[in-house]
N, CA, C and O atoms as a Maestro MAE file, in Angstrom:
{
 s_m_m2io_version
 :::
 2.0.0
}

f_m_ct {
 s_m_title
 :::
 protein
 m_atom[272] {
  # First column is atom index #
  i_m_mmod_type
  r_m_x_coord
  r_m_y_coord
  r_m_z_coord
  i_m_residue_number
  s_m_chain_name
  s_m_pdb_residue_name
  s_m_pdb_atom_name
  i_m_atomic_number
  :::
  1 25 -205.090 90.511 -110.321 1 A "MET " " N  " 7
  2 3 -204.024 89.915 -109.590 1 A "MET " " CA " 6
  3 2 -204.610 89.253 -108.353 1 A "MET " " C  " 6
  4 15 -205.476 89.805 -107.675 1 A "MET " " O  " 8
  5 25 -204.109 88.048 -108.079 2 A "ASP " " N  " 7
  6 3 -204.661 87.290 -106.967 2 A "ASP " " CA " 6
  7 2 -203.772 87.307 -105.730 2 A "ASP " " C  " 6
  8 15 -204.266 87.133 -104.616 2 A "ASP " " O  " 8
  9 25 -202.462 87.514 -105.908 3 A "LEU " " N  " 7
  10 3 -201.543 87.406 -104.777 3 A "LEU " " CA " 6
  11 2 -200.254 88.144 -105.099 3 A "LEU " " C  " 6
  12 15 -199.773 88.098 -106.231 3 A "LEU " " O  " 8
  13 25 -199.691 88.831 -104.095 4 A "ILE " " N  " 7
  14 3 -198.366 89.438 -104.222 4 A "ILE " " CA " 6
  15 2 -197.527 88.936 -103.057 4 A "ILE " " C  " 6
  16 15 -197.940 89.028 -101.901 4 A "ILE " " O  " 8
  17 25 -196.333 88.399 -103.370 5 A "VAL " " N  " 7
  18 3 -195.448 87.814 -102.364 5 A "VAL " " CA " 6
  19 2 -194.065 88.431 -102.515 5 A "VAL " " C  " 6
  20 15 -193.591 88.629 -103.634 5 A "VAL " " O  " 8
  21 25 -193.410 88.736 -101.386 6 A "GLU " " N  " 7
  22 3 -192.018 89.163 -101.423 6 A "GLU " " CA " 6
  23 2 -191.152 87.982 -101.026 6 A "GLU " " C  " 6
  24 15 -191.372 87.359 -99.988 6 A "GLU " " O  " 8
  25 25 -190.153 87.675 -101.868 7 A "ARG " " N  " 7
  26 3 -189.278 86.536 -101.595 7 A "ARG " " CA " 6
  27 2 -187.895 86.822 -102.172 7 A "ARG " " C  " 6
  28 15 -187.760 87.164 -103.347 7 A "ARG " " O  " 8
  29 25 -186.880 86.681 -101.340 8 A "HIS " " N  " 7
  30 3 -185.488 86.871 -101.761 8 A "HIS " " CA " 6
  31 2 -185.271 88.221 -102.444 8 A "HIS " " C  " 6
  32 15 -184.549 88.309 -103.437 8 A "HIS " " O  " 8
  33 25 -185.889 89.256 -101.917 9 A "GLY " " N  " 7
  34 3 -185.697 90.594 -102.451 9 A "GLY " " CA " 6
  35 2 -186.493 90.933 -103.702 9 A "GLY " " C  " 6
  36 15 -186.356 92.030 -104.244 9 A "GLY " " O  " 8
  37 25 -187.316 90.014 -104.161 10 A "HIS " " N  " 7
  38 3 -188.149 90.267 -105.334 10 A "HIS " " CA " 6
  39 2 -189.618 90.255 -104.939 10 A "HIS " " C  " 6
  40 15 -190.016 89.577 -103.992 10 A "HIS " " O  " 8
  41 25 -190.411 91.010 -105.674 11 A "LEU " " N  " 7
  42 3 -191.861 90.987 -105.515 11 A "LEU " " CA " 6
  43 2 -192.446 90.134 -106.635 11 A "LEU " " C  " 6
  44 15 -192.170 90.372 -107.811 11 A "LEU " " O  " 8
  45 25 -193.243 89.151 -106.273 12 A "TYR " " N  " 7
  46 3 -193.882 88.274 -107.246 12 A "TYR " " CA " 6
  47 2 -195.388 88.499 -107.197 12 A "TYR " " C  " 6
  48 15 -196.029 88.296 -106.166 12 A "TYR " " O  " 8
  49 25 -195.933 88.917 -108.323 13 A "ALA " " N  " 7
  50 3 -197.385 89.038 -108.438 13 A "ALA " " CA " 6
  51 2 -197.874 87.783 -109.138 13 A "ALA " " C  " 6
  52 15 -197.304 87.362 -110.144 13 A "ALA " " O  " 8
  53 25 -198.933 87.185 -108.603 14 A "MET " " N  " 7
  54 3 -199.448 85.955 -109.181 14 A "MET " " CA " 6
  55 2 -200.909 86.117 -109.556 14 A "MET " " C  " 6
  56 15 -201.720 86.676 -108.816 14 A "MET " " O  " 8
  57 25 -201.199 85.614 -110.715 15 A "GLU " " N  " 7
  58 3 -202.582 85.537 -111.174 15 A "GLU " " CA " 6
  59 2 -202.855 84.067 -111.482 15 A "GLU " " C  " 6
  60 15 -202.009 83.384 -112.059 15 A "GLU " " O  " 8
  61 25 -204.027 83.585 -111.101 16 A "VAL " " N  " 7
  62 3 -204.398 82.191 -111.330 16 A "VAL " " CA " 6
  63 2 -205.491 82.150 -112.393 16 A "VAL " " C  " 6
  64 15 -206.509 82.834 -112.285 16 A "VAL " " O  " 8
  65 25 -205.263 81.341 -113.415 17 A "LYS " " N  " 7
  66 3 -206.229 81.181 -114.512 17 A "LYS " " CA " 6
  67 2 -206.487 79.692 -114.727 17 A "LYS " " C  " 6
  68 15 -205.595 78.871 -114.510 17 A "LYS " " O  " 8
  69 25 -207.682 79.346 -115.145 18 A "ALA " " N  " 7
  70 3 -208.039 77.948 -115.401 18 A "ALA " " CA " 6
  71 2 -207.588 77.478 -116.783 18 A "ALA " " C  " 6
  72 15 -207.773 76.307 -117.116 18 A "ALA " " O  " 8
  73 25 -207.017 78.338 -117.577 19 A "THR " " N  " 7
  74 3 -206.658 77.991 -118.948 19 A "THR " " CA " 6
  75 2 -205.517 76.977 -119.033 19 A "THR " " C  " 6
  76 15 -204.644 76.933 -118.166 19 A "THR " " O  " 8
  77 25 -205.538 76.181 -120.071 20 A "ALA " " N  " 7
  78 3 -204.429 75.283 -120.392 20 A "ALA " " CA " 6
  79 2 -203.647 75.826 -121.592 20 A "ALA " " C  " 6
  80 15 -202.671 75.220 -122.035 20 A "ALA " " O  " 8
  81 25 -204.087 76.971 -122.108 21 A "THR " " N  " 7
  82 3 -203.428 77.601 -123.257 21 A "THR " " CA " 6
  83 2 -203.196 79.085 -122.964 21 A "THR " " C  " 6
  84 15 -203.858 79.939 -123.554 21 A "THR " " O  " 8
  85 25 -202.266 79.400 -122.061 22 A "PRO " " N  " 7
  86 3 -202.039 80.800 -121.708 22 A "PRO " " CA " 6
  87 2 -201.483 81.594 -122.893 22 A "PRO " " C  " 6
  88 15 -200.709 81.086 -123.704 22 A "PRO " " O  " 8
  89 25 -201.901 82.843 -122.961 23 A "ALA " " N  " 7
  90 3 -201.466 83.745 -124.027 23 A "ALA " " CA " 6
  91 2 -201.170 85.111 -123.404 23 A "ALA " " C  " 6
  92 15 -201.654 85.399 -122.309 23 A "ALA " " O  " 8
  93 25 -200.391 85.955 -124.075 24 A "PRO " " N  " 7
  94 3 -200.062 87.265 -123.521 24 A "PRO " " CA " 6
  95 2 -201.255 88.074 -122.997 24 A "PRO " " C  " 6
  96 15 -201.108 88.737 -121.971 24 A "PRO " " O  " 8
  97 25 -202.430 88.056 -123.646 25 A "PRO " " N  " 7
  98 3 -203.556 88.817 -123.079 25 A "PRO " " CA " 6
  99 2 -203.974 88.360 -121.675 25 A "PRO " " C  " 6
  100 15 -204.529 89.154 -120.915 25 A "PRO " " O  " 8
  101 25 -203.719 87.102 -121.322 26 A "HIS " " N  " 7
  102 3 -204.036 86.629 -119.970 26 A "HIS " " CA " 6
  103 2 -203.191 87.347 -118.911 26 A "HIS " " C  " 6
  104 15 -203.561 87.381 -117.737 26 A "HIS " " O  " 8
  105 25 -202.068 87.915 -119.325 27 A "ALA " " N  " 7
  106 3 -201.142 88.553 -118.390 27 A "ALA " " CA " 6
  107 2 -201.220 90.075 -118.427 27 A "ALA " " C  " 6
  108 15 -200.298 90.746 -117.963 27 A "ALA " " O  " 8
  109 25 -202.285 90.626 -118.959 28 A "GLU " " N  " 7
  110 3 -202.411 92.083 -119.095 28 A "GLU " " CA " 6
  111 2 -202.312 92.808 -117.752 28 A "GLU " " C  " 6
  112 15 -201.580 93.791 -117.639 28 A "GLU " " O  " 8
  113 25 -203.034 92.339 -116.740 29 A "ALA " " N  " 7
  114 3 -202.991 92.987 -115.419 29 A "ALA " " CA " 6
  115 2 -201.599 92.872 -114.809 29 A "ALA " " C  " 6
  116 15 -201.116 93.818 -114.188 29 A "ALA " " O  " 8
  117 25 -200.957 91.732 -114.978 30 A "LEU " " N  " 7
  118 3 -199.593 91.563 -114.470 30 A "LEU " " CA " 6
  119 2 -198.634 92.533 -115.161 30 A "LEU " " C  " 6
  120 15 -197.764 93.106 -114.505 30 A "LEU " " O  " 8
  121 25 -198.775 92.721 -116.453 31 A "ALA " " N  " 7
  122 3 -197.910 93.643 -117.190 31 A "ALA " " CA " 6
  123 2 -198.082 95.074 -116.689 31 A "ALA " " C  " 6
  124 15 -197.101 95.804 -116.550 31 A "ALA " " O  " 8
  125 25 -199.309 95.473 -116.420 32 A "ARG " " N  " 7
  126 3 -199.548 96.827 -115.881 32 A "ARG " " CA " 6
  127 2 -198.903 96.977 -114.511 32 A "ARG " " C  " 6
  128 15 -198.308 98.011 -114.208 32 A "ARG " " O  " 8
  129 25 -199.023 95.935 -113.677 33 A "TRP " " N  " 7
  130 3 -198.432 95.980 -112.340 33 A "TRP " " CA " 6
  131 2 -196.907 96.054 -112.423 33 A "TRP " " C  " 6
  132 15 -196.288 96.816 -111.680 33 A "TRP " " O  " 8
  133 25 -196.297 95.276 -113.313 34 A "LEU " " N  " 7
  134 3 -194.841 95.307 -113.468 34 A "LEU " " CA " 6
  135 2 -194.352 96.698 -113.855 34 A "LEU " " C  " 6
  136 15 -193.298 97.135 -113.392 34 A "LEU " " O  " 8
  137 25 -195.100 97.388 -114.691 35 A "ALA " " N  " 7
  138 3 -194.721 98.739 -115.108 35 A "ALA " " CA " 6
  139 2 -194.691 99.698 -113.922 35 A "ALA " " C  " 6
  140 15 -193.902 100.643 -113.910 35 A "ALA " " O  " 8
  141 25 -195.540 99.462 -112.931 36 A "LEU " " N  " 7
  142 3 -195.590 100.312 -111.739 36 A "LEU " " CA " 6
  143 2 -194.626 99.857 -110.648 36 A "LEU " " C  " 6
  144 15 -194.097 100.687 -109.908 36 A "LEU " " O  " 8
  145 25 -194.392 98.568 -110.539 37 A "ALA " " N  " 7
  146 3 -193.660 98.001 -109.405 37 A "ALA " " CA " 6
  147 2 -192.148 98.142 -109.505 37 A "ALA " " C  " 6
  148 15 -191.471 98.138 -108.477 37 A "ALA " " O  " 8
  149 25 -191.606 98.266 -110.687 38 A "GLY " " N  " 7
  150 3 -190.176 98.465 -110.823 38 A "GLY " " CA " 6
  151 2 -189.381 97.203 -111.103 38 A "GLY " " C  " 6
  152 15 -189.951 96.131 -111.308 38 A "GLY " " O  " 8
  153 25 -188.043 97.339 -111.110 39 A "PRO " " N  " 7
  154 3 -187.177 96.262 -111.592 39 A "PRO " " CA " 6
  155 2 -187.103 95.012 -110.713 39 A "PRO " " C  " 6
  156 15 -186.716 93.952 -111.204 39 A "PRO " " O  " 8
  157 25 -187.454 95.102 -109.450 40 A "ARG " " N  " 7
  158 3 -187.383 93.892 -108.619 40 A "ARG " " CA " 6
  159 2 -188.678 93.073 -108.640 40 A "ARG " " C  " 6
  160 15 -188.835 92.132 -107.862 40 A "ARG " " O  " 8
  161 25 -189.588 93.433 -109.519 41 A "ALA " " N  " 7
  162 3 -190.879 92.745 -109.616 41 A "ALA " " CA " 6
  163 2 -190.863 91.691 -110.720 41 A "ALA " " C  " 6
  164 15 -190.192 91.843 -111.740 41 A "ALA " " O  " 8
  165 25 -191.608 90.635 -110.490 42 A "ARG " " N  " 7
  166 3 -191.785 89.547 -111.456 42 A "ARG " " CA " 6
  167 2 -193.265 89.185 -111.490 42 A "ARG " " C  " 6
  168 15 -193.995 89.451 -110.535 42 A "ARG " " O  " 8
  169 25 -193.700 88.591 -112.571 43 A "GLY " " N  " 7
  170 3 -195.088 88.167 -112.692 43 A "GLY " " CA " 6
  171 2 -195.180 86.680 -112.976 43 A "GLY " " C  " 6
  172 15 -194.375 86.129 -113.727 43 A "GLY " " O  " 8
  173 25 -196.165 86.037 -112.371 44 A "VAL " " N  " 7
  174 3 -196.388 84.605 -112.554 44 A "VAL " " CA " 6
  175 2 -197.866 84.381 -112.845 44 A "VAL " " C  " 6
  176 15 -198.735 84.860 -112.117 44 A "VAL " " O  " 8
  177 25 -198.133 83.654 -113.908 45 A "LEU " " N  " 7
  178 3 -199.493 83.253 -114.240 45 A "LEU " " CA " 6
  179 2 -199.575 81.749 -113.992 45 A "LEU " " C  " 6
  180 15 -199.027 80.961 -114.764 45 A "LEU " " O  " 8
  181 25 -200.247 81.353 -112.931 46 A "ALA " " N  " 7
  182 3 -200.405 79.932 -112.606 46 A "ALA " " CA " 6
  183 2 -201.604 79.395 -113.376 46 A "ALA " " C  " 6
  184 15 -202.698 79.954 -113.305 46 A "ALA " " O  " 8
  185 25 -201.392 78.313 -114.109 47 A "CYS " " N  " 7
  186 3 -202.461 77.766 -114.942 47 A "CYS " " CA " 6
  187 2 -202.243 76.272 -115.185 47 A "CYS " " C  " 6
  188 15 -201.328 75.670 -114.623 47 A "CYS " " O  " 8
  189 25 -203.082 75.691 -116.017 48 A "ARG " " N  " 7
  190 3 -203.064 74.244 -116.259 48 A "ARG " " CA " 6
  191 2 -202.142 73.873 -117.421 48 A "ARG " " C  " 6
  192 15 -202.597 73.353 -118.439 48 A "ARG " " O  " 8
  193 25 -200.853 74.142 -117.264 49 A "ILE " " N  " 7
  194 3 -199.872 73.737 -118.264 49 A "ILE " " CA " 6
  195 2 -198.901 72.761 -117.621 49 A "ILE " " C  " 6
  196 15 -198.908 72.585 -116.403 49 A "ILE " " O  " 8
  197 25 -198.067 72.128 -118.431 50 A "GLU " " N  " 7
  198 3 -197.128 71.122 -117.931 50 A "GLU " " CA " 6
  199 2 -195.744 71.690 -117.624 50 A "GLU " " C  " 6
  200 15 -195.099 71.254 -116.671 50 A "GLU " " O  " 8
  201 25 -195.281 72.656 -118.416 51 A "VAL " " N  " 7
  202 3 -193.941 73.220 -118.230 51 A "VAL " " CA " 6
  203 2 -194.022 74.750 -118.236 51 A "VAL " " C  " 6
  204 15 -194.874 75.320 -118.918 51 A "VAL " " O  " 8
  205 25 -193.142 75.418 -117.479 52 A "PRO " " N  " 7
  206 3 -193.125 76.882 -117.471 52 A "PRO " " CA " 6
  207 2 -192.869 77.447 -118.871 52 A "PRO " " C  " 6
  208 15 -192.096 76.894 -119.654 52 A "PRO " " O  " 8
  209 25 -193.538 78.561 -119.159 53 A "THR " " N  " 7
  210 3 -193.460 79.183 -120.477 53 A "THR " " CA " 6
  211 2 -193.425 80.697 -120.321 53 A "THR " " C  " 6
  212 15 -194.258 81.245 -119.600 53 A "THR " " O  " 8
  213 25 -192.489 81.398 -120.972 54 A "PRO " " N  " 7
  214 3 -192.520 82.862 -120.922 54 A "PRO " " CA " 6
  215 2 -193.722 83.397 -121.701 54 A "PRO " " C  " 6
  216 15 -194.046 82.909 -122.784 54 A "PRO " " O  " 8
  217 25 -194.377 84.415 -121.124 55 A "LEU " " N  " 7
  218 3 -195.521 85.046 -121.798 55 A "LEU " " CA " 6
  219 2 -195.188 86.440 -122.310 55 A "LEU " " C  " 6
  220 15 -195.518 86.803 -123.439 55 A "LEU " " O  " 8
  221 25 -194.533 87.202 -121.462 56 A "ARG " " N  " 7
  222 3 -194.146 88.583 -121.752 56 A "ARG " " CA " 6
  223 2 -192.855 88.832 -120.988 56 A "ARG " " C  " 6
  224 15 -192.494 88.022 -120.135 56 A "ARG " " O  " 8
  225 25 -192.153 89.914 -121.258 57 A "PRO " " N  " 7
  226 3 -190.958 90.202 -120.461 57 A "PRO " " CA " 6
  227 2 -191.300 90.283 -118.967 57 A "PRO " " C  " 6
  228 15 -192.172 91.051 -118.560 57 A "PRO " " O  " 8
  229 25 -190.608 89.488 -118.167 58 A "GLY " " N  " 7
  230 3 -190.825 89.488 -116.719 58 A "GLY " " CA " 6
  231 2 -192.006 88.666 -116.245 58 A "GLY " " C  " 6
  232 15 -192.282 88.632 -115.046 58 A "GLY " " O  " 8
  233 25 -192.716 87.999 -117.152 59 A "ILE " " N  " 7
  234 3 -193.916 87.229 -116.785 59 A "ILE " " CA " 6
  235 2 -193.814 85.823 -117.370 59 A "ILE " " C  " 6
  236 15 -193.596 85.639 -118.567 59 A "ILE " " O  " 8
  237 25 -193.979 84.833 -116.485 60 A "ARG " " N  " 7
  238 3 -193.967 83.438 -116.930 60 A "ARG " " CA " 6
  239 2 -195.279 82.771 -116.573 60 A "ARG " " C  " 6
  240 15 -195.870 83.053 -115.531 60 A "ARG " " O  " 8
  241 25 -195.727 81.893 -117.438 61 A "ALA " " N  " 7
  242 3 -196.833 80.992 -117.112 61 A "ALA " " CA " 6
  243 2 -196.200 79.747 -116.506 61 A "ALA " " C  " 6
  244 15 -195.235 79.210 -117.051 61 A "ALA " " O  " 8
  245 25 -196.739 79.287 -115.384 62 A "VAL " " N  " 7
  246 3 -196.192 78.105 -114.713 62 A "VAL " " CA " 6
  247 2 -197.327 77.152 -114.355 62 A "VAL " " C  " 6
  248 15 -198.467 77.582 -114.180 62 A "VAL " " O  " 8
  249 25 -197.019 75.849 -114.246 63 A "PRO " " N  " 7
  250 3 -198.036 74.904 -113.782 63 A "PRO " " CA " 6
  251 2 -198.462 75.252 -112.357 63 A "PRO " " C  " 6
  252 15 -197.660 75.751 -111.568 63 A "PRO " " O  " 8
  253 25 -199.711 74.990 -112.039 64 A "TRP " " N  " 7
  254 3 -200.215 75.295 -110.697 64 A "TRP " " CA " 6
  255 2 -199.321 74.719 -109.617 64 A "TRP " " C  " 6
  256 15 -199.020 75.403 -108.640 64 A "TRP " " O  " 8
  257 25 -198.889 73.476 -109.772 65 A "HIS " " N  " 7
  258 3 -198.120 72.820 -108.709 65 A "HIS " " CA " 6
  259 2 -196.747 73.452 -108.492 65 A "HIS " " C  " 6
  260 15 -196.161 73.260 -107.427 65 A "HIS " " O  " 8
  261 25 -196.217 74.193 -109.452 66 A "LEU " " N  " 7
  262 3 -194.940 74.878 -109.269 66 A "LEU " " CA " 6
  263 2 -195.111 76.284 -108.698 66 A "LEU " " C  " 6
  264 15 -194.137 76.886 -108.246 66 A "LEU " " O  " 8
  265 25 -196.303 76.801 -108.713 67 A "ALA " " N  " 7
  266 3 -196.541 78.175 -108.254 67 A "ALA " " CA " 6
  267 2 -196.492 78.300 -106.739 67 A "ALA " " C  " 6
  268 15 -196.276 79.398 -106.226 67 A "ALA " " O  " 8
  269 25 -196.681 77.234 -106.030 68 A "TRP " " N  " 7
  270 3 -196.740 77.305 -104.568 68 A "TRP " " CA " 6
  271 2 -195.435 76.879 -103.988 68 A "TRP " " C  " 6
  272 15 -195.276 76.867 -102.768 68 A "TRP " " O  " 8
  :::
 }
 m_bond[271] {
  # First column is bond index #
  i_m_from
  i_m_to
  i_m_order
  :::
  1 1 2 1
  2 2 3 1
  3 3 4 2
  4 3 5 1
  5 5 6 1
  6 6 7 1
  7 7 8 2
  8 7 9 1
  9 9 10 1
  10 10 11 1
  11 11 12 2
  12 11 13 1
  13 13 14 1
  14 14 15 1
  15 15 16 2
  16 15 17 1
  17 17 18 1
  18 18 19 1
  19 19 20 2
  20 19 21 1
  21 21 22 1
  22 22 23 1
  23 23 24 2
  24 23 25 1
  25 25 26 1
  26 26 27 1
  27 27 28 2
  28 27 29 1
  29 29 30 1
  30 30 31 1
  31 31 32 2
  32 31 33 1
  33 33 34 1
  34 34 35 1
  35 35 36 2
  36 35 37 1
  37 37 38 1
  38 38 39 1
  39 39 40 2
  40 39 41 1
  41 41 42 1
  42 42 43 1
  43 43 44 2
  44 43 45 1
  45 45 46 1
  46 46 47 1
  47 47 48 2
  48 47 49 1
  49 49 50 1
  50 50 51 1
  51 51 52 2
  52 51 53 1
  53 53 54 1
  54 54 55 1
  55 55 56 2
  56 55 57 1
  57 57 58 1
  58 58 59 1
  59 59 60 2
  60 59 61 1
  61 61 62 1
  62 62 63 1
  63 63 64 2
  64 63 65 1
  65 65 66 1
  66 66 67 1
  67 67 68 2
  68 67 69 1
  69 69 70 1
  70 70 71 1
  71 71 72 2
  72 71 73 1
  73 73 74 1
  74 74 75 1
  75 75 76 2
  76 75 77 1
  77 77 78 1
  78 78 79 1
  79 79 80 2
  80 79 81 1
  81 81 82 1
  82 82 83 1
  83 83 84 2
  84 83 85 1
  85 85 86 1
  86 86 87 1
  87 87 88 2
  88 87 89 1
  89 89 90 1
  90 90 91 1
  91 91 92 2
  92 91 93 1
  93 93 94 1
  94 94 95 1
  95 95 96 2
  96 95 97 1
  97 97 98 1
  98 98 99 1
  99 99 100 2
  100 99 101 1
  101 101 102 1
  102 102 103 1
  103 103 104 2
  104 103 105 1
  105 105 106 1
  106 106 107 1
  107 107 108 2
  108 107 109 1
  109 109 110 1
  110 110 111 1
  111 111 112 2
  112 111 113 1
  113 113 114 1
  114 114 115 1
  115 115 116 2
  116 115 117 1
  117 117 118 1
  118 118 119 1
  119 119 120 2
  120 119 121 1
  121 121 122 1
  122 122 123 1
  123 123 124 2
  124 123 125 1
  125 125 126 1
  126 126 127 1
  127 127 128 2
  128 127 129 1
  129 129 130 1
  130 130 131 1
  131 131 132 2
  132 131 133 1
  133 133 134 1
  134 134 135 1
  135 135 136 2
  136 135 137 1
  137 137 138 1
  138 138 139 1
  139 139 140 2
  140 139 141 1
  141 141 142 1
  142 142 143 1
  143 143 144 2
  144 143 145 1
  145 145 146 1
  146 146 147 1
  147 147 148 2
  148 147 149 1
  149 149 150 1
  150 150 151 1
  151 151 152 2
  152 151 153 1
  153 153 154 1
  154 154 155 1
  155 155 156 2
  156 155 157 1
  157 157 158 1
  158 158 159 1
  159 159 160 2
  160 159 161 1
  161 161 162 1
  162 162 163 1
  163 163 164 2
  164 163 165 1
  165 165 166 1
  166 166 167 1
  167 167 168 2
  168 167 169 1
  169 169 170 1
  170 170 171 1
  171 171 172 2
  172 171 173 1
  173 173 174 1
  174 174 175 1
  175 175 176 2
  176 175 177 1
  177 177 178 1
  178 178 179 1
  179 179 180 2
  180 179 181 1
  181 181 182 1
  182 182 183 1
  183 183 184 2
  184 183 185 1
  185 185 186 1
  186 186 187 1
  187 187 188 2
  188 187 189 1
  189 189 190 1
  190 190 191 1
  191 191 192 2
  192 191 193 1
  193 193 194 1
  194 194 195 1
  195 195 196 2
  196 195 197 1
  197 197 198 1
  198 198 199 1
  199 199 200 2
  200 199 201 1
  201 201 202 1
  202 202 203 1
  203 203 204 2
  204 203 205 1
  205 205 206 1
  206 206 207 1
  207 207 208 2
  208 207 209 1
  209 209 210 1
  210 210 211 1
  211 211 212 2
  212 211 213 1
  213 213 214 1
  214 214 215 1
  215 215 216 2
  216 215 217 1
  217 217 218 1
  218 218 219 1
  219 219 220 2
  220 219 221 1
  221 221 222 1
  222 222 223 1
  223 223 224 2
  224 223 225 1
  225 225 226 1
  226 226 227 1
  227 227 228 2
  228 227 229 1
  229 229 230 1
  230 230 231 1
  231 231 232 2
  232 231 233 1
  233 233 234 1
  234 234 235 1
  235 235 236 2
  236 235 237 1
  237 237 238 1
  238 238 239 1
  239 239 240 2
  240 239 241 1
  241 241 242 1
  242 242 243 1
  243 243 244 2
  244 243 245 1
  245 245 246 1
  246 246 247 1
  247 247 248 2
  248 247 249 1
  249 249 250 1
  250 250 251 1
  251 251 252 2
  252 251 253 1
  253 253 254 1
  254 254 255 1
  255 255 256 2
  256 255 257 1
  257 257 258 1
  258 258 259 1
  259 259 260 2
  260 259 261 1
  261 261 262 1
  262 262 263 1
  263 263 264 2
  264 263 265 1
  265 265 266 1
  266 266 267 1
  267 267 268 2
  268 267 269 1
  269 269 270 1
  270 270 271 1
  271 271 272 2
  :::
 }
}
């Protein structure tokens, strides 16, 4: 995990990957963190894609420019 941010009552954990083809294994650390963090937590995998894509429950892959 590269960054954890609290915003609007939610905790967002972010991981940054250089991949343009994100897959569920890329979000393994985020999934473990979500299991510990509870229901107000979300996960974001920032990578080189064009449109946001769900990876796992509570975890989305998003384009780098939308992550900030």
